[in-house]
All heavy atoms as a GROMACS GRO file, in nm:
protein
  651
    1MET      N    1   6.797  14.521  13.756
    1MET     CA    2   6.733  14.397  13.717
    1MET      C    3   6.817  14.279  13.767
    1MET      O    4   6.939  14.278  13.755
    1MET     CB    5   6.721  14.391  13.564
    1MET     CG    6   6.650  14.266  13.517
    1MET     SD    7   6.607  14.274  13.341
    1MET     CE    8   6.748  14.195  13.269
    2ASN      N    9   6.752  14.178  13.822
    2ASN     CA   10   6.821  14.060  13.869
    2ASN      C   11   6.864  13.973  13.753
    2ASN      O   12   6.792  13.958  13.655
    2ASN     CB   13   6.730  13.978  13.961
    2ASN     CG   14   6.704  14.048  14.092
    2ASN    OD1   15   6.780  14.135  14.133
    2ASN    ND2   16   6.595  14.013  14.157
    3LYS      N   17   6.981  13.915  13.766
    3LYS     CA   18   7.031  13.823  13.664
    3LYS      C   19   6.954  13.693  13.677
    3LYS      O   20   6.930  13.644  13.787
    3LYS     CB   21   7.179  13.799  13.685
    3LYS     CG   22   7.241  13.724  13.572
    3LYS     CD   23   7.380  13.774  13.548
    3LYS     CE   24   7.432  13.710  13.422
    3LYS     NZ   25   7.500  13.799  13.336
    4LYS      N   26   6.915  13.637  13.564
    4LYS     CA   27   6.841  13.511  13.563
    4LYS      C   28   6.940  13.395  13.566
    4LYS      O   29   7.041  13.396  13.499
    4LYS     CB   30   6.754  13.502  13.439
    4LYS     CG   31   6.646  13.607  13.436
    4LYS     CD   32   6.566  13.599  13.309
    4LYS     CE   33   6.462  13.708  13.305
    4LYS     NZ   34   6.389  13.709  13.180
    5ASN      N   35   6.906  13.294  13.646
    5ASN     CA   36   6.986  13.173  13.655
    5ASN      C   37   6.924  13.064  13.570
    5ASN      O   38   6.801  13.059  13.555
    5ASN     CB   39   6.996  13.124  13.799
    5ASN     CG   40   7.080  13.215  13.884
    5ASN    OD1   41   7.174  13.276  13.836
    5ASN    ND2   42   7.045  13.226  14.010
    6ALA      N   43   7.008  12.976  13.519
    6ALA     CA   44   6.960  12.863  13.440
    6ALA      C   45   7.044  12.741  13.473
    6ALA      O   46   7.154  12.752  13.527
    6ALA     CB   47   6.969  12.893  13.292
    7ALA      N   48   6.992  12.625  13.440
    7ALA     CA   49   7.065  12.500  13.457
    7ALA      C   50   7.093  12.442  13.320
    7ALA      O   51   7.019  12.465  13.225
    7ALA     CB   52   6.982  12.402  13.538
    8ILE      N   53   7.199  12.365  13.311
    8ILE     CA   54   7.231  12.296  13.187
    8ILE      C   55   7.221  12.147  13.215
    8ILE      O   56   7.289  12.094  13.303
    8ILE     CB   57   7.371  12.333  13.136
    8ILE    CG1   58   7.366  12.477  13.085
    8ILE    CG2   59   7.418  12.236  13.030
    8ILE    CD1   60   7.493  12.526  13.021
    9TYR      N   61   7.132  12.080  13.140
    9TYR     CA   62   7.115  11.935  13.151
    9TYR      C   63   7.153  11.872  13.019
    9TYR      O   64   7.099  11.907  12.914
    9TYR     CB   65   6.970  11.899  13.187
    9TYR     CG   66   6.949  11.749  13.192
    9TYR    CD1   67   7.004  11.674  13.296
    9TYR    CD2   68   6.879  11.683  13.093
    9TYR    CE1   69   6.987  11.536  13.301
    9TYR    CE2   70   6.861  11.546  13.098
    9TYR     CZ   71   6.916  11.473  13.201
    9TYR     OH   72   6.900  11.337  13.206
   10CYS      N   73   7.246  11.779  13.025
   10CYS     CA   74   7.292  11.707  12.907
   10CYS      C   75   7.277  11.557  12.932
   10CYS      O   76   7.301  11.510  13.043
   10CYS     CB   77   7.439  11.737  12.879
   10CYS     SG   78   7.477  11.910  12.857
   11ARG      N   79   7.240  11.485  12.826
   11ARG     CA   80   7.227  11.340  12.840
   11ARG      C   81   7.260  11.274  12.708
   11ARG      O   82   7.217  11.319  12.602
   11ARG     CB   83   7.085  11.302  12.881
   11ARG     CG   84   7.066  11.151  12.899
   11ARG     CD   85   6.926  11.120  12.945
   11ARG     NE   86   6.827  11.141  12.844
   11ARG     CZ   87   6.788  11.048  12.755
   11ARG    NH1   88   6.843  10.929  12.755
   11ARG    NH2   89   6.695  11.076  12.667
   12VAL      N   90   7.339  11.171  12.715
   12VAL     CA   91   7.368  11.086  12.600
   12VAL      C   92   7.342  10.943  12.644
   12VAL      O   93   7.401  10.895  12.740
   12VAL     CB   94   7.514  11.102  12.551
   12VAL    CG1   95   7.546  11.003  12.441
   12VAL    CG2   96   7.538  11.244  12.503
   13SER      N   97   7.253  10.875  12.572
   13SER     CA   98   7.218  10.740  12.614
   13SER      C   99   7.290  10.633  12.533
   13SER      O  100   7.298  10.519  12.576
   13SER     CB  101   7.067  10.718  12.606
   13SER     OG  102   7.023  10.735  12.473
   14THR      N  103   7.345  10.669  12.416
   14THR     CA  104   7.414  10.569  12.334
   14THR      C  105   7.542  10.628  12.277
   14THR      O  106   7.556  10.749  12.263
   14THR     CB  107   7.327  10.523  12.216
   14THR    OG1  108   7.309  10.631  12.125
   14THR    CG2  109   7.192  10.470  12.262
   15GLU      N  110   7.634  10.539  12.243
   15GLU     CA  111   7.758  10.584  12.179
   15GLU      C  112   7.729  10.640  12.040
   15GLU      O  113   7.799  10.729  11.993
   15GLU     CB  114   7.858  10.470  12.173
   15GLU     CG  115   7.915  10.435  12.308
   15GLU     CD  116   8.019  10.326  12.303
   15GLU    OE1  117   8.088  10.315  12.200
   15GLU    OE2  118   8.030  10.252  12.402
   16ASP      N  119   7.624  10.589  11.973
   16ASP     CA  120   7.587  10.641  11.842
   16ASP      C  121   7.551  10.789  11.851
   16ASP      O  122   7.589  10.869  11.766
   16ASP     CB  123   7.468  10.564  11.783
   16ASP     CG  124   7.506  10.424  11.737
   16ASP    OD1  125   7.626  10.400  11.712
   16ASP    OD2  126   7.414  10.340  11.728
   17GLN      N  127   7.478  10.828  11.953
   17GLN     CA  128   7.442  10.968  11.970
   17GLN      C  129   7.567  11.053  11.986
   17GLN      O  130   7.577  11.161  11.929
   17GLN     CB  131   7.352  10.986  12.092
   17GLN     CG  132   7.211  10.939  12.072
   17GLN     CD  133   7.129  10.958  12.198
   17GLN    OE1  134   7.178  10.942  12.310
   17GLN    NE2  135   7.002  10.990  12.180
   18ALA      N  136   7.661  11.005  12.062
   18ALA     CA  137   7.785  11.080  12.084
   18ALA      C  138   7.861  11.098  11.954
   18ALA      O  139   7.914  11.205  11.926
   18ALA     CB  140   7.872  11.009  12.188
   19ARG      N  141   7.865  10.994  11.872
   19ARG     CA  142   7.937  11.002  11.744
   19ARG      C  143   7.867  11.094  11.645
   19ARG      O  144   7.929  11.152  11.558
   19ARG     CB  145   7.952  10.863  11.683
   19ARG     CG  146   8.064  10.782  11.741
   19ARG     CD  147   8.093  10.659  11.658
   19ARG     NE  148   7.980  10.570  11.648
   19ARG     CZ  149   7.952  10.470  11.733
   19ARG    NH1  150   8.032  10.448  11.835
   19ARG    NH2  151   7.847  10.394  11.717
   20GLU      N  152   7.735  11.107  11.656
   20GLU     CA  153   7.657  11.184  11.561
   20GLU      C  154   7.644  11.331  11.600
   20GLU      O  155   7.563  11.404  11.545
   20GLU     CB  156   7.518  11.122  11.543
   20GLU     CG  157   7.523  10.986  11.476
   20GLU     CD  158   7.388  10.918  11.473
   20GLU    OE1  159   7.286  10.983  11.502
   20GLU    OE2  160   7.385  10.798  11.440
   21GLY      N  161   7.724  11.377  11.691
   21GLY     CA  162   7.724  11.518  11.725
   21GLY      C  163   7.642  11.556  11.846
   21GLY      O  164   7.610  11.673  11.866
   22PHE      N  165   7.606  11.459  11.926
   22PHE     CA  166   7.528  11.488  12.046
   22PHE      C  167   7.606  11.453  12.173
   22PHE      O  168   7.548  11.416  12.273
   22PHE     CB  169   7.395  11.412  12.045
   22PHE     CG  170   7.307  11.450  11.930
   22PHE    CD1  171   7.295  11.367  11.819
   22PHE    CD2  172   7.238  11.570  11.931
   22PHE    CE1  173   7.214  11.402  11.713
   22PHE    CE2  174   7.157  11.606  11.824
   22PHE     CZ  175   7.146  11.521  11.715
   23SER      N  176   7.739  11.462  12.165
   23SER     CA  177   7.821  11.430  12.282
   23SER      C  178   7.794  11.531  12.393
   23SER      O  179   7.743  11.640  12.370
   23SER     CB  180   7.970  11.433  12.246
   23SER     OG  181   8.011  11.566  12.221
   24LEU      N  182   7.828  11.492  12.514
   24LEU     CA  183   7.808  11.583  12.628
   24LEU      C  184   7.881  11.716  12.609
   24LEU      O  185   7.820  11.821  12.631
   24LEU     CB  186   7.850  11.516  12.758
   24LEU     CG  187   7.762  11.398  12.803
   24LEU    CD1  188   7.820  11.335  12.929
   24LEU    CD2  189   7.619  11.440  12.825
   25PRO      N  190   8.008  11.716  12.567
   25PRO     CA  191   8.075  11.845  12.547
   25PRO      C  192   8.007  11.933  12.441
   25PRO      O  193   7.998  12.054  12.457
   25PRO     CB  194   8.217  11.807  12.504
   25PRO     CG  195   8.237  11.671  12.560
   25PRO     CD  196   8.102  11.604  12.554
   26GLU      N  197   7.957  11.871  12.334
   26GLU     CA  198   7.889  11.949  12.231
   26GLU      C  199   7.757  12.007  12.282
   26GLU      O  200   7.724  12.123  12.255
   26GLU     CB  201   7.866  11.864  12.107
   26GLU     CG  202   7.995  11.835  12.032
   26GLU     CD  203   7.981  11.727  11.928
   26GLU    OE1  204   7.936  11.616  11.964
   26GLU    OE2  205   8.013  11.754  11.813
   27GLN      N  206   7.682  11.927  12.355
   27GLN     CA  207   7.557  11.977  12.413
   27GLN      C  208   7.586  12.092  12.508
   27GLN      O  209   7.519  12.195  12.506
   27GLN     CB  210   7.485  11.865  12.488
   27GLN     CG  211   7.427  11.758  12.400
   27GLN     CD  212   7.361  11.650  12.482
   27GLN    OE1  213   7.281  11.679  12.572
   27GLN    NE2  214   7.394  11.525  12.454
   28ARG      N  215   7.686  12.070  12.592
   28ARG     CA  216   7.722  12.171  12.692
   28ARG      C  217   7.762  12.303  12.624
   28ARG      O  218   7.718  12.411  12.665
   28ARG     CB  219   7.836  12.117  12.778
   28ARG     CG  220   7.869  12.202  12.895
   28ARG     CD  221   7.975  12.133  12.978
   28ARG     NE  222   8.002  12.210  13.097
   28ARG     CZ  223   8.042  12.161  13.210
   28ARG    NH1  224   8.064  12.033  13.222
   28ARG    NH2  225   8.065  12.239  13.313
   29GLU      N  226   7.842  12.294  12.520
   29GLU     CA  227   7.886  12.413  12.448
   29GLU      C  228   7.768  12.490  12.387
   29GLU      O  229   7.760  12.612  12.400
   29GLU     CB  230   7.984  12.372  12.337
   29GLU     CG  231   8.041  12.488  12.259
   29GLU     CD  232   8.137  12.442  12.152
   29GLU    OE1  233   8.217  12.350  12.178
   29GLU    OE2  234   8.131  12.499  12.040
   30ARG      N  235   7.677  12.417  12.327
   30ARG     CA  236   7.559  12.483  12.266
   30ARG      C  237   7.471  12.548  12.371
   30ARG      O  238   7.420  12.658  12.351
   30ARG     CB  239   7.480  12.381  12.185
   30ARG     CG  240   7.552  12.336  12.061
   30ARG     CD  241   7.475  12.230  11.988
   30ARG     NE  242   7.552  12.176  11.877
   30ARG     CZ  243   7.510  12.080  11.799
   30ARG    NH1  244   7.392  12.025  11.819
   30ARG    NH2  245   7.586  12.037  11.701
   31LEU      N  246   7.451  12.478  12.482
   31LEU     CA  247   7.366  12.533  12.586
   31LEU      C  248   7.431  12.651  12.657
   31LEU      O  249   7.362  12.747  12.694
   31LEU     CB  250   7.327  12.422  12.685
   31LEU     CG  251   7.233  12.317  12.627
   31LEU    CD1  252   7.225  12.196  12.718
   31LEU    CD2  253   7.096  12.375  12.600
   32GLU      N  254   7.561  12.645  12.675
   32GLU     CA  255   7.632  12.760  12.733
   32GLU      C  256   7.618  12.882  12.642
   32GLU      O  257   7.598  12.994  12.690
   32GLU     CB  258   7.780  12.728  12.753
   32GLU     CG  259   7.806  12.638  12.871
   32GLU     CD  260   7.951  12.594  12.881
   32GLU    OE1  261   8.024  12.599  12.779
   32GLU    OE2  262   7.991  12.554  12.991
   33ALA      N  263   7.629  12.861  12.511
   33ALA     CA  264   7.614  12.972  12.416
   33ALA      C  265   7.474  13.031  12.423
   33ALA      O  266   7.457  13.154  12.419
   33ALA     CB  267   7.645  12.924  12.274
   34MET      N  268   7.373  12.947  12.437
   34MET     CA  269   7.236  12.997  12.448
   34MET      C  270   7.218  13.077  12.577
   34MET      O  271   7.156  13.183  12.576
   34MET     CB  272   7.137  12.880  12.445
   34MET     CG  273   6.992  12.922  12.464
   34MET     SD  274   6.931  13.040  12.339
   34MET     CE  275   6.906  12.931  12.203
   35CYS      N  276   7.273  13.028  12.687
   35CYS     CA  277   7.263  13.101  12.813
   35CYS      C  278   7.332  13.238  12.802
   35CYS      O  279   7.279  13.338  12.850
   35CYS     CB  280   7.324  13.020  12.927
   35CYS     SG  281   7.222  12.878  12.976
   36LYS      N  282   7.447  13.240  12.740
   36LYS     CA  283   7.519  13.366  12.722
   36LYS      C  284   7.437  13.463  12.638
   36LYS      O  285   7.422  13.580  12.671
   36LYS     CB  286   7.655  13.341  12.657
   36LYS     CG  287   7.737  13.465  12.641
   36LYS     CD  288   7.873  13.435  12.582
   36LYS     CE  289   7.954  13.564  12.568
   36LYS     NZ  290   8.086  13.539  12.510
   37TYR      N  291   7.379  13.412  12.529
   37TYR     CA  292   7.296  13.494  12.440
   37TYR      C  293   7.175  13.552  12.515
   37TYR      O  294   7.140  13.668  12.498
   37TYR     CB  295   7.250  13.409  12.321
   37TYR     CG  296   7.150  13.478  12.233
   37TYR    CD1  297   7.191  13.576  12.142
   37TYR    CD2  298   7.016  13.445  12.238
   37TYR    CE1  299   7.099  13.640  12.061
   37TYR    CE2  300   6.924  13.508  12.157
   37TYR     CZ  301   6.966  13.606  12.068
   37TYR     OH  302   6.875  13.669  11.988
   38LYS      N  303   7.114  13.471  12.600
   38LYS     CA  304   6.994  13.513  12.674
   38LYS      C  305   7.028  13.594  12.799
   38LYS      O  306   6.940  13.647  12.865
   38LYS     CB  307   6.912  13.391  12.715
   38LYS     CG  308   6.857  13.311  12.601
   38LYS     CD  309   6.722  13.362  12.565
   38LYS     CE  310   6.656  13.269  12.466
   38LYS     NZ  311   6.521  13.310  12.436
   39GLY      N  312   7.157  13.599  12.835
   39GLY     CA  313   7.198  13.672  12.955
   39GLY      C  314   7.175  13.596  13.084
   39GLY      O  315   7.162  13.655  13.191
   40TYR      N  316   7.172  13.463  13.075
   40TYR     CA  317   7.151  13.380  13.194
   40TYR      C  318   7.284  13.345  13.258
   40TYR      O  319   7.382  13.318  13.190
   40TYR     CB  320   7.082  13.249  13.158
   40TYR     CG  321   6.942  13.260  13.106
   40TYR    CD1  322   6.882  13.152  13.043
   40TYR    CD2  323   6.867  13.376  13.117
   40TYR    CE1  324   6.752  13.160  12.994
   40TYR    CE2  325   6.739  13.385  13.069
   40TYR     CZ  326   6.681  13.276  13.007
   40TYR     OH  327   6.554  13.284  12.959
   41GLU      N  328   7.286  13.342  13.388
   41GLU     CA  329   7.400  13.293  13.464
   41GLU      C  330   7.374  13.144  13.490
   41GLU      O  331   7.267  13.106  13.536
   41GLU     CB  332   7.412  13.368  13.596
   41GLU     CG  333   7.530  13.330  13.677
   41GLU     CD  334   7.539  13.418  13.800
   41GLU    OE1  335   7.545  13.540  13.786
   41GLU    OE2  336   7.539  13.360  13.912
   42ILE      N  337   7.472  13.061  13.463
   42ILE     CA  338   7.454  12.917  13.479
   42ILE      C  339   7.466  12.881  13.626
   42ILE      O  340   7.569  12.906  13.690
   42ILE     CB  341   7.554  12.838  13.393
   42ILE    CG1  342   7.530  12.870  13.245
   42ILE    CG2  343   7.541  12.688  13.419
   42ILE    CD1  344   7.638  12.822  13.153
   43TYR      N  345   7.360  12.822  13.679
   43TYR     CA  346   7.356  12.782  13.819
   43TYR      C  347   7.436  12.654  13.840
   43TYR      O  348   7.516  12.644  13.933
   43TYR     CB  349   7.211  12.762  13.866
   43TYR     CG  350   7.202  12.700  14.002
   43TYR    CD1  351   7.229  12.774  14.116
   43TYR    CD2  352   7.172  12.565  14.017
   43TYR    CE1  353   7.224  12.716  14.241
   43TYR    CE2  354   7.166  12.507  14.142
   43TYR     CZ  355   7.192  12.582  14.254
   43TYR     OH  356   7.189  12.525  14.378
   44ASP      N  357   7.411  12.554  13.753
   44ASP     CA  358   7.478  12.425  13.770
   44ASP      C  359   7.466  12.344  13.641
   44ASP      O  360   7.387  12.378  13.552
   44ASP     CB  361   7.414  12.347  13.885
   44ASP     CG  362   7.510  12.247  13.949
   44ASP    OD1  363   7.619  12.222  13.893
   44ASP    OD2  364   7.475  12.192  14.055
   45TYR      N  365   7.547  12.240  13.634
   45TYR     CA  366   7.546  12.147  13.521
   45TYR      C  367   7.499  12.011  13.572
   45TYR      O  368   7.539  11.966  13.679
   45TYR     CB  369   7.687  12.132  13.464
   45TYR     CG  370   7.740  12.257  13.401
   45TYR    CD1  371   7.803  12.353  13.477
   45TYR    CD2  372   7.729  12.278  13.264
   45TYR    CE1  373   7.853  12.469  13.420
   45TYR    CE2  374   7.779  12.394  13.206
   45TYR     CZ  375   7.841  12.488  13.285
   45TYR     OH  376   7.890  12.603  13.228
   46TYR      N  377   7.416  11.946  13.491
   46TYR     CA  378   7.364  11.814  13.523
   46TYR      C  379   7.389  11.727  13.400
   46TYR      O  380   7.348  11.763  13.290
   46TYR     CB  381   7.214  11.820  13.552
   46TYR     CG  382   7.176  11.922  13.657
   46TYR    CD1  383   7.158  12.056  13.623
   46TYR    CD2  384   7.160  11.885  13.789
   46TYR    CE1  385   7.124  12.151  13.718
   46TYR    CE2  386   7.126  11.980  13.886
   46TYR     CZ  387   7.108  12.112  13.849
   46TYR     OH  388   7.075  12.206  13.944
   47GLU      N  389   7.455  11.614  13.418
   47GLU     CA  390   7.489  11.529  13.305
   47GLU      C  391   7.467  11.382  13.338
   47GLU      O  392   7.525  11.330  13.433
   47GLU     CB  393   7.634  11.550  13.263
   47GLU     CG  394   7.662  11.690  13.213
   47GLU     CD  395   7.806  11.713  13.172
   47GLU    OE1  396   7.892  11.626  13.199
   47GLU    OE2  397   7.833  11.817  13.112
   48ASP      N  398   7.381  11.317  13.259
   48ASP     CA  399   7.359  11.174  13.271
   48ASP      C  400   7.417  11.107  13.146
   48ASP      O  401   7.389  11.150  13.034
   48ASP     CB  402   7.210  11.141  13.282
   48ASP     CG  403   7.153  11.172  13.419
   48ASP    OD1  404   7.221  11.140  13.518
   48ASP    OD2  405   7.042  11.226  13.427
   49THR      N  406   7.496  11.004  13.165
   49THR     CA  407   7.562  10.936  13.055
   49THR      C  408   7.517  10.792  13.044
   49THR      O  409   7.507  10.722  13.146
   49THR     CB  410   7.715  10.938  13.078
   49THR    OG1  411   7.757  11.072  13.098
   49THR    CG2  412   7.789  10.883  12.958
   50ARG      N  413   7.489  10.750  12.922
   50ARG     CA  414   7.450  10.612  12.890
   50ARG      C  415   7.332  10.564  12.973
   50ARG      O  416   7.328  10.451  13.019
   50ARG     CB  417   7.569  10.519  12.908
   50ARG     CG  418   7.679  10.545  12.808
   50ARG     CD  419   7.785  10.437  12.815
   50ARG     NE  420   7.888  10.465  12.718
   50ARG     CZ  421   8.016  10.479  12.746
   50ARG    NH1  422   8.058  10.465  12.868
   50ARG    NH2  423   8.102  10.505  12.651
   51ILE      N  424   7.237  10.654  12.991
   51ILE     CA  425   7.115  10.618  13.063
   51ILE      C  426   6.998  10.644  12.970
   51ILE      O  427   6.971  10.757  12.933
   51ILE     CB  428   7.099  10.700  13.192
   51ILE    CG1  429   7.216  10.672  13.287
   51ILE    CG2  430   6.967  10.669  13.260
   51ILE    CD1  431   7.216  10.758  13.411
   52SER      N  432   6.930  10.538  12.931
   52SER     CA  433   6.816  10.551  12.841
   52SER      C  434   6.688  10.570  12.919
   52SER      O  435   6.659  10.496  13.014
   52SER     CB  436   6.804  10.425  12.753
   52SER     OG  437   6.688  10.432  12.677
   53ALA      N  438   6.609  10.668  12.879
   53ALA     CA  439   6.480  10.692  12.945
   53ALA      C  440   6.382  10.580  12.910
   53ALA      O  441   6.288  10.554  12.984
   53ALA     CB  442   6.424  10.827  12.903
   54LYS      N  443   6.401  10.514  12.798
   54LYS     CA  444   6.309  10.410  12.752
   54LYS      C  445   6.309  10.287  12.842
   54LYS      O  446   6.208  10.220  12.856
   54LYS     CB  447   6.344  10.367  12.610
   54LYS     CG  448   6.318  10.474  12.507
   54LYS     CD  449   6.355  10.424  12.369
   54LYS     CE  450   6.336  10.534  12.266
   54LYS     NZ  451   6.374  10.490  12.132
   55THR      N  452   6.420  10.257  12.902
   55THR     CA  453   6.429  10.136  12.983
   55THR      C  454   6.384  10.158  13.127
   55THR      O  455   6.384  10.065  13.206
   55THR     CB  456   6.574  10.082  12.984
   55THR    OG1  457   6.659  10.182  13.042
   55THR    CG2  458   6.621  10.045  12.845
   56GLY      N  459   6.347  10.278  13.159
   56GLY     CA  460   6.301  10.307  13.295
   56GLY      C  461   6.413  10.325  13.394
   56GLY      O  462   6.389  10.325  13.514
   57ASN      N  463   6.534  10.338  13.344
   57ASN     CA  464   6.648  10.359  13.434
   57ASN      C  465   6.636  10.492  13.506
   57ASN      O  466   6.581  10.588  13.454
   57ASN     CB  467   6.780  10.358  13.356
   57ASN     CG  468   6.814  10.221  13.304
   57ASN    OD1  469   6.779  10.120  13.363
   57ASN    ND2  470   6.883  10.218  13.192
   58LYS      N  471   6.688  10.496  13.624
   58LYS     CA  472   6.693  10.622  13.699
   58LYS      C  473   6.794  10.714  13.635
   58LYS      O  474   6.898  10.670  13.586
   58LYS     CB  475   6.731  10.596  13.844
   58LYS     CG  476   6.629  10.517  13.921
   58LYS     CD  477   6.511  10.603  13.953
   58LYS     CE  478   6.412  10.526  14.040
   58LYS     NZ  479   6.292  10.602  14.061
   59ARG      N  480   6.764  10.840  13.636
   59ARG     CA  481   6.856  10.942  13.587
   59ARG      C  482   6.889  11.032  13.706
   59ARG      O  483   6.820  11.129  13.731
   59ARG     CB  484   6.793  11.019  13.472
   59ARG     CG  485   6.772  10.931  13.349
   59ARG     CD  486   6.721  11.009  13.233
   59ARG     NE  487   6.578  11.032  13.248
   59ARG     CZ  488   6.508  11.118  13.176
   59ARG    NH1  489   6.567  11.192  13.085
   59ARG    NH2  490   6.380  11.133  13.195
   60PRO      N  491   6.995  11.002  13.778
   60PRO     CA  492   7.024  11.074  13.903
   60PRO      C  493   7.044  11.223  13.884
   60PRO      O  494   7.000  11.302  13.968
   60PRO     CB  495   7.150  11.006  13.956
   60PRO     CG  496   7.202  10.919  13.849
   60PRO     CD  497   7.091  10.894  13.752
   61GLU      N  498   7.111  11.264  13.779
   61GLU     CA  499   7.134  11.406  13.758
   61GLU      C  500   7.005  11.478  13.721
   61GLU      O  501   6.982  11.592  13.761
   61GLU     CB  502   7.241  11.430  13.652
   61GLU     CG  503   7.380  11.399  13.701
   61GLU     CD  504   7.423  11.494  13.811
   61GLU    OE1  505   7.461  11.609  13.779
   61GLU    OE2  506   7.419  11.454  13.929
   62PHE      N  507   6.918  11.412  13.647
   62PHE     CA  508   6.787  11.470  13.614
   62PHE      C  509   6.706  11.487  13.742
   62PHE      O  510   6.644  11.591  13.763
   62PHE     CB  511   6.714  11.381  13.514
   62PHE     CG  512   6.584  11.439  13.466
   62PHE    CD1  513   6.582  11.539  13.371
   62PHE    CD2  514   6.463  11.393  13.516
   62PHE    CE1  515   6.463  11.593  13.326
   62PHE    CE2  516   6.343  11.446  13.473
   62PHE     CZ  517   6.344  11.547  13.378
   63ASP      N  518   6.709  11.387  13.827
   63ASP     CA  519   6.637  11.396  13.955
   63ASP      C  520   6.692  11.508  14.042
   63ASP      O  521   6.617  11.580  14.108
   63ASP     CB  522   6.643  11.262  14.030
   63ASP     CG  523   6.564  11.153  13.959
   63ASP    OD1  524   6.474  11.184  13.880
   63ASP    OD2  525   6.593  11.034  13.985
   64ARG      N  526   6.825  11.522  14.043
   64ARG     CA  527   6.887  11.631  14.120
   64ARG      C  528   6.844  11.766  14.066
   64ARG      O  529   6.814  11.860  14.142
   64ARG     CB  530   7.039  11.617  14.116
   64ARG     CG  531   7.113  11.717  14.203
   64ARG     CD  532   7.261  11.685  14.211
   64ARG     NE  533   7.333  11.713  14.090
   64ARG     CZ  534   7.387  11.832  14.058
   64ARG    NH1  535   7.375  11.935  14.140
   64ARG    NH2  536   7.453  11.848  13.946
   65MET      N  537   6.834  11.776  13.932
   65MET     CA  538   6.789  11.900  13.871
   65MET      C  539   6.644  11.931  13.911
   65MET      O  540   6.611  12.045  13.944
   65MET     CB  541   6.801  11.892  13.718
   65MET     CG  542   6.760  12.020  13.648
   65MET     SD  543   6.771  12.008  13.468
   65MET     CE  544   6.639  11.891  13.433
   66LEU      N  545   6.559  11.830  13.910
   66LEU     CA  546   6.419  11.850  13.952
   66LEU      C  547   6.411  11.898  14.097
   66LEU      O  548   6.329  11.985  14.128
   66LEU     CB  549   6.338  11.722  13.933
   66LEU     CG  550   6.312  11.679  13.790
   66LEU    CD1  551   6.233  11.548  13.788
   66LEU    CD2  552   6.239  11.787  13.712
   67ASP      N  553   6.496  11.843  14.182
   67ASP     CA  554   6.499  11.889  14.322
   67ASP      C  555   6.537  12.037  14.328
   67ASP      O  556   6.479  12.114  14.406
   67ASP     CB  557   6.597  11.807  14.404
   67ASP     CG  558   6.549  11.666  14.430
   67ASP    OD1  559   6.428  11.638  14.415
   67ASP    OD2  560   6.634  11.580  14.464
   68ASP      N  561   6.633  12.079  14.247
   68ASP     CA  562   6.674  12.220  14.244
   68ASP      C  563   6.564  12.309  14.188
   68ASP      O  564   6.546  12.422  14.233
   68ASP     CB  565   6.804  12.236  14.165
   68ASP     CG  566   6.925  12.186  14.241
   68ASP    OD1  567   6.914  12.162  14.363
   68ASP    OD2  568   7.031  12.170  14.177
   69ILE      N  569   6.488  12.258  14.090
   69ILE     CA  570   6.375  12.334  14.036
   69ILE      C  571   6.271  12.356  14.147
   69ILE      O  572   6.222  12.467  14.167
   69ILE     CB  573   6.311  12.262  13.916
   69ILE    CG1  574   6.404  12.268  13.795
   69ILE    CG2  575   6.174  12.323  13.882
   69ILE    CD1  576   6.360  12.180  13.679
   70LYS      N  577   6.238  12.250  14.218
   70LYS     CA  578   6.141  12.259  14.326
   70LYS      C  579   6.185  12.358  14.433
   70LYS      O  580   6.103  12.427  14.492
   70LYS     CB  581   6.116  12.121  14.388
   70LYS     CG  582   6.041  12.027  14.297
   70LYS     CD  583   6.032  11.889  14.358
   70LYS     CE  584   5.977  11.790  14.256
   70LYS     NZ  585   5.986  11.652  14.305
   71ALA      N  586   6.315  12.365  14.456
   71ALA     CA  587   6.369  12.458  14.554
   71ALA      C  588   6.386  12.599  14.496
   71ALA      O  589   6.433  12.688  14.568
   71ALA     CB  590   6.503  12.405  14.606
   72LYS      N  591   6.348  12.616  14.370
   72LYS     CA  592   6.356  12.745  14.300
   72LYS      C  593   6.496  12.805  14.306
   72LYS      O  594   6.515  12.923  14.332
   72LYS     CB  595   6.253  12.842  14.356
   72LYS     CG  596   6.112  12.792  14.337
   72LYS     CD  597   6.010  12.888  14.387
   72LYS     CE  598   5.873  12.827  14.363
   72LYS     NZ  599   5.765  12.913  14.398
   73ARG      N  600   6.594  12.721  14.276
   73ARG     CA  601   6.733  12.764  14.279
   73ARG      C  602   6.777  12.838  14.151
   73ARG      O  603   6.882  12.899  14.148
   73ARG     CB  604   6.826  12.647  14.306
   73ARG     CG  605   6.806  12.592  14.445
   73ARG     CD  606   6.914  12.495  14.484
   73ARG     NE  607   6.897  12.458  14.622
   73ARG     CZ  608   6.854  12.339  14.662
   73ARG    NH1  609   6.828  12.245  14.574
   73ARG    NH2  610   6.839  12.314  14.790
   74TYR      N  611   6.698  12.825  14.046
   74TYR     CA  612   6.731  12.896  13.923
   74TYR      C  613   6.606  12.920  13.840
   74TYR      O  614   6.502  12.862  13.863
   74TYR     CB  615   6.838  12.822  13.840
   74TYR     CG  616   6.801  12.681  13.806
   74TYR    CD1  617   6.726  12.651  13.695
   74TYR    CD2  618   6.844  12.576  13.886
   74TYR    CE1  619   6.691  12.522  13.664
   74TYR    CE2  620   6.811  12.446  13.855
   74TYR     CZ  621   6.734  12.421  13.744
   74TYR     OH  622   6.701  12.292  13.715
   75TYR      N  623   6.622  13.007  13.743
   75TYR     CA  624   6.514  13.047  13.654
   75TYR      C  625   6.473  12.930  13.566
   75TYR      O  626   6.558  12.863  13.507
   75TYR     CB  627   6.562  13.163  13.567
   75TYR     CG  628   6.459  13.219  13.474
   75TYR    CD1  629   6.354  13.296  13.521
   75TYR    CD2  630   6.468  13.195  13.338
   75TYR    CE1  631   6.261  13.348  13.435
   75TYR    CE2  632   6.375  13.247  13.250
   75TYR     CZ  633   6.272  13.324  13.300
   75TYR     OH  634   6.179  13.374  13.214
   76THR      N  635   6.344  12.903  13.554
   76THR     CA  636   6.298  12.786  13.479
   76THR      C  637   6.203  12.820  13.364
   76THR      O  638   6.140  12.733  13.310
   76THR     CB  639   6.228  12.683  13.571
   76THR    OG1  640   6.116  12.748  13.633
   76THR    CG2  641   6.323  12.630  13.676
   77HIS      N  642   6.191  12.946  13.326
   77HIS     CA  643   6.097  12.981  13.220
   77HIS      C  644   6.168  13.035  13.098
   77HIS      O  645   6.262  13.103  13.104
   77HIS     CB  646   5.998  13.085  13.268
   77HIS     CG  647   5.919  13.038  13.386
   77HIS    ND1  648   5.821  12.945  13.377
   77HIS    CD2  649   5.929  13.069  13.517
   77HIS    CE1  650   5.771  12.923  13.497
   77HIS    NE2  651   5.835  12.996  13.584
   0.00000   0.00000   0.00000
């Protein structure tokens, strides 16, 4: 059986989120644990910091992740 690949995307748009337990390292740790539990090999990490989706700002790491999805570089289901 082929090993499934996954990506980890983390984003924190405010310092309040980081203080309330949603910091990038905490998100990364939780997502890594989920990948390990599911038997996924992590293809890459994508992290956008202090970028709010509400303001219409570009999220470069999110866009890079979408490009990798389109190229079918990792498992997406």
